[in-house]
C-alpha positions as CSV (number, residue, x, y, z in Angstrom):
1,M,79.4,173.8,19.8
2,R,81.6,172.1,22.9
3,A,78.8,169.2,23.1
4,K,79.0,168.4,19.3
5,M,82.8,168.5,19.3
6,R,82.9,166.1,22.3
7,E,80.3,163.8,20.7
8,R,82.4,163.6,17.5
9,T,85.6,163.1,19.4
10,L,83.8,160.1,21.2
11,K,82.5,158.7,17.8
12,V,85.9,158.7,16.3
13,A,87.6,157.4,19.6
14,Q,85.1,154.6,19.6
15,A,85.7,153.8,15.8
16,M,89.4,153.6,16.2
17,E,88.9,151.3,19.3
18,I,86.9,149.0,17.1
19,V,89.5,149.2,14.2
20,M,92.3,148.2,16.7
21,A,90.0,145.5,17.9
22,V,89.7,144.3,14.5
23,I,93.5,144.5,13.8
24,I,94.5,142.7,17.2
25,L,91.7,139.8,16.3
26,A,93.3,139.3,12.7
27,A,96.9,139.0,14.4
28,I,95.4,136.6,16.9
29,V,93.6,134.4,14.4
30,I,97.0,134.4,12.2
31,R,99.3,133.5,15.3
32,A,96.8,130.6,16.4
33,G,96.9,129.2,12.6
34,L,101.0,129.5,12.8
35,L,100.8,128.0,16.4
36,V,98.9,125.0,15.1
37,A,101.2,124.7,11.9
38,G,104.3,124.9,14.0
39,V,103.1,122.3,16.3
40,A,102.2,119.9,13.9
41,Q,105.7,120.5,11.9
42,E,107.4,120.1,15.4
43,L,105.6,117.1,16.1
44,G,106.3,115.4,12.8
45,E,110.0,116.1,12.7
46,D,111.2,115.6,16.0
47,P,108.5,114.9,18.7
48,M,111.1,114.7,21.7
49,S,112.1,118.4,20.9
50,F,108.3,119.7,21.6
51,S,108.3,122.0,24.7
52,I,105.2,122.1,26.6
53,D,106.1,125.1,28.4
54,E,106.9,127.4,25.2
55,F,103.3,125.9,23.9
56,L,101.4,127.0,27.1
57,S,103.2,130.1,26.8
58,K,102.2,131.1,23.3
59,V,98.4,129.7,23.9
60,L,98.1,131.8,27.1
61,L,99.4,134.8,25.3
62,I,96.8,134.1,22.3
63,I,94.2,134.0,25.3
64,M,95.4,137.0,26.7
65,G,95.0,138.9,23.3
66,I,91.4,137.5,22.9
67,E,90.7,138.6,26.6
68,F,91.9,141.9,25.6
69,V,89.9,142.5,22.5
70,K,86.8,141.6,24.7
71,M,87.9,144.3,27.1
72,L,88.1,146.7,24.3
73,M,84.9,146.1,23.2
74,L,82.8,145.6,26.4
75,H,84.3,148.4,28.6
76,T,83.6,146.3,31.7
77,Y,85.3,146.1,35.0
78,G,84.8,142.3,34.2
79,A,86.8,142.2,31.2
80,V,89.6,144.4,32.8
81,I,89.7,141.9,35.7
82,D,89.8,138.7,33.3
83,V,92.6,140.2,31.3
84,L,94.6,140.9,34.8
85,L,93.8,137.0,35.8
86,F,94.8,135.8,32.7
87,A,98.0,137.7,32.7
88,M,98.7,136.2,36.2
89,A,97.8,132.9,35.5
90,R,100.0,133.0,32.3
91,Q,103.0,134.6,34.6
92,M,102.4,131.7,37.1
93,I,102.5,128.9,34.3
94,V,105.3,130.3,32.3
95,T,108.0,131.6,34.7
96,H,108.5,129.4,37.2
97,N,109.5,131.4,40.3
98,G,110.4,130.6,43.7
99,P,108.2,129.9,46.6
100,E,108.0,133.6,47.5
101,G,106.9,134.6,43.7
102,T,104.3,131.9,43.5
103,L,102.9,133.0,47.1
104,L,102.5,136.5,45.9
105,S,100.9,135.6,42.6
106,V,98.5,133.2,44.2
107,I,97.9,135.9,46.9
108,S,97.2,138.3,44.1
109,V,94.9,136.0,42.3
110,A,93.1,135.2,45.5
111,L,92.5,139.2,46.0
112,I,91.5,139.6,42.5
113,F,88.3,136.8,42.8
114,A,87.5,138.7,46.2
115,I,87.2,141.9,44.6
116,K,85.2,140.4,41.7
117,K,83.0,138.6,44.3
118,Y,82.5,141.1,47.1
119,L,82.9,144.5,45.7
120,Y,81.7,144.7,42.1
121,T,78.1,143.4,41.6
122,G,75.3,144.2,39.4
123,E,75.5,146.8,36.3
124,S,79.0,148.2,38.1
125,W,80.3,144.9,36.8
126,G,79.1,145.1,33.4
127,Q,76.0,143.0,34.0
128,K,72.9,144.7,32.9
129,K,69.6,144.6,34.8
130,E,66.8,142.2,33.4
131,M,63.7,144.4,32.6
132,D,60.7,142.6,33.8
133,H,57.9,143.1,31.3
134,S,55.2,142.0,33.5
135,P,52.1,144.0,33.4
136,E,52.3,144.7,37.2
137,K,55.8,146.0,36.7
138,Q,55.0,148.2,34.0
139,E,52.2,149.7,35.9
140,K,54.5,150.5,38.8
141,Q,57.0,152.0,36.6
142,M,54.4,154.5,35.2
């Protein structure tokens, strides 16, 4: 009884997660289209008013949304780390911090890359091991 209830709850949660990912992805696609239309309109009306900072902020936010959807669907440490990296990169690019804030951001990014390289490997990082289908390997597995 408990196992069935747990299984059903898990299936409902996974279905809700997929629905939310689809909704978020639809919003991202709409926002990307509006961004392109807005940039074209702004450049057509007054090219000198175009702000690259604002444009980068919006583009990086869209990229973060895409990475967030991937994180919802993949359930891997790597996807979570990618979201964090994009969030930190966006913060570094969009907000112009002083030297201390920039240094902290660079140290944070370096720490995440170090964690990604040295602490998570193989399946724990979301990479599945390739199955070797050679006859010798299959005999050893039996």
